[in-house]
C-alpha positions as CSV (number, residue, x, y, z in Angstrom):
1,M,32.3,-59.6,27.4
2,E,34.8,-61.4,25.4
3,H,34.1,-63.4,22.1
4,C,35.6,-66.8,21.4
5,K,37.8,-66.6,18.0
6,T,35.2,-69.2,16.3
7,C,32.8,-66.5,16.6
8,R,35.0,-63.5,15.7
9,E,36.5,-64.8,12.5
10,P,33.1,-64.5,10.3
11,L,32.6,-61.0,11.6
12,D,36.4,-60.2,10.8
13,N,35.6,-61.9,7.2
14,V,32.9,-59.3,6.9
15,M,34.4,-56.4,8.0
16,E,37.5,-57.4,5.6
17,R,35.2,-57.6,2.4
18,L,33.1,-54.4,3.3
19,N,36.6,-52.7,3.6
20,R,37.3,-54.0,0.3
21,L,34.1,-53.0,-1.3
22,E,34.6,-49.6,0.1
23,T,37.9,-49.2,-1.6
24,I,36.8,-50.4,-5.0
25,L,33.8,-48.0,-4.5
26,A,35.8,-44.7,-3.6
27,Q,38.1,-46.2,-7.1
28,K,34.9,-46.5,-8.7
29,Q,33.9,-42.9,-7.7
30,Q,37.1,-41.1,-8.9
31,S,37.1,-42.7,-12.0
32,C,33.8,-43.2,-13.1
33,P,30.7,-41.6,-11.7
34,D,28.5,-42.5,-13.8
35,Q,29.1,-46.0,-12.7
36,V,27.7,-45.5,-9.3
37,F,24.5,-46.0,-8.0
38,F,22.6,-45.0,-4.9
39,D,19.4,-47.0,-4.2
40,N,16.1,-44.9,-2.9
41,Q,17.0,-45.6,0.6
42,E,20.7,-44.0,0.1
43,F,19.6,-41.5,-1.8
44,I,16.7,-40.3,1.0
45,Q,19.5,-40.3,3.4
46,V,22.3,-38.5,1.4
47,M,19.7,-35.6,0.2
48,N,17.7,-35.6,3.5
49,I,14.3,-36.2,2.5
50,S,11.6,-38.4,2.8
51,K,10.0,-41.3,0.7
52,R,7.8,-39.1,-0.2
53,T,9.9,-36.4,-1.6
54,A,11.5,-38.9,-3.1
55,Q,8.8,-40.4,-5.2
56,A,7.4,-36.7,-5.9
57,W,11.0,-35.8,-7.6
58,R,10.7,-38.9,-10.0
59,D,7.2,-38.2,-11.2
60,T,8.2,-34.4,-11.7
61,G,11.2,-35.4,-13.5
62,I,13.4,-33.3,-11.2
63,I,15.6,-36.3,-10.2
64,A,16.8,-39.6,-13.2
65,Y,16.2,-42.7,-11.9
66,S,16.7,-46.6,-12.9
67,Q,13.9,-48.8,-11.8
68,I,14.0,-52.4,-11.5
69,G,10.9,-54.2,-10.3
70,C,10.1,-52.1,-7.1
71,K,13.7,-51.1,-6.5
72,M,14.9,-47.7,-7.5
73,Y,18.1,-46.6,-8.5
74,Y,20.0,-43.1,-8.6
75,R,23.3,-42.2,-10.6
76,L,25.8,-40.2,-8.8
77,T,26.0,-37.8,-11.4
78,D,22.4,-37.4,-11.9
79,I,22.6,-36.6,-8.0
80,L,25.4,-34.2,-8.3
81,A,23.8,-32.9,-11.6
82,L,20.4,-32.2,-9.6
83,L,22.5,-30.2,-6.8
84,E,24.3,-27.8,-9.4
85,K,21.0,-27.0,-11.2
86,H,19.7,-25.8,-7.7
87,H,22.9,-24.2,-6.6
88,K,22.4,-20.7,-5.5
89,P,26.1,-19.1,-5.5
90,A,26.9,-17.0,-2.5
91,K,26.5,-12.9,-2.3
92,S,29.9,-11.0,-2.4
């Protein structure tokens, strides 16, 4: 099924904006990882955990977070610090 040009233009505009945002985010991650935040949904997807586990980690202080209203945010640097803290080196 072929889409008409007027239907395709808004989709192209959205894709162009997403591509620009992706480029900006990649640059920001390289230059300022402490300025990159994940919301709770992104965090649980990246860590492959449940909402309940994320809540338990916040409650026990395992992961640092920011809260604005009901939304939770996690700094990339805090996520990386958590992973590094629990890193087990390979046996040689």
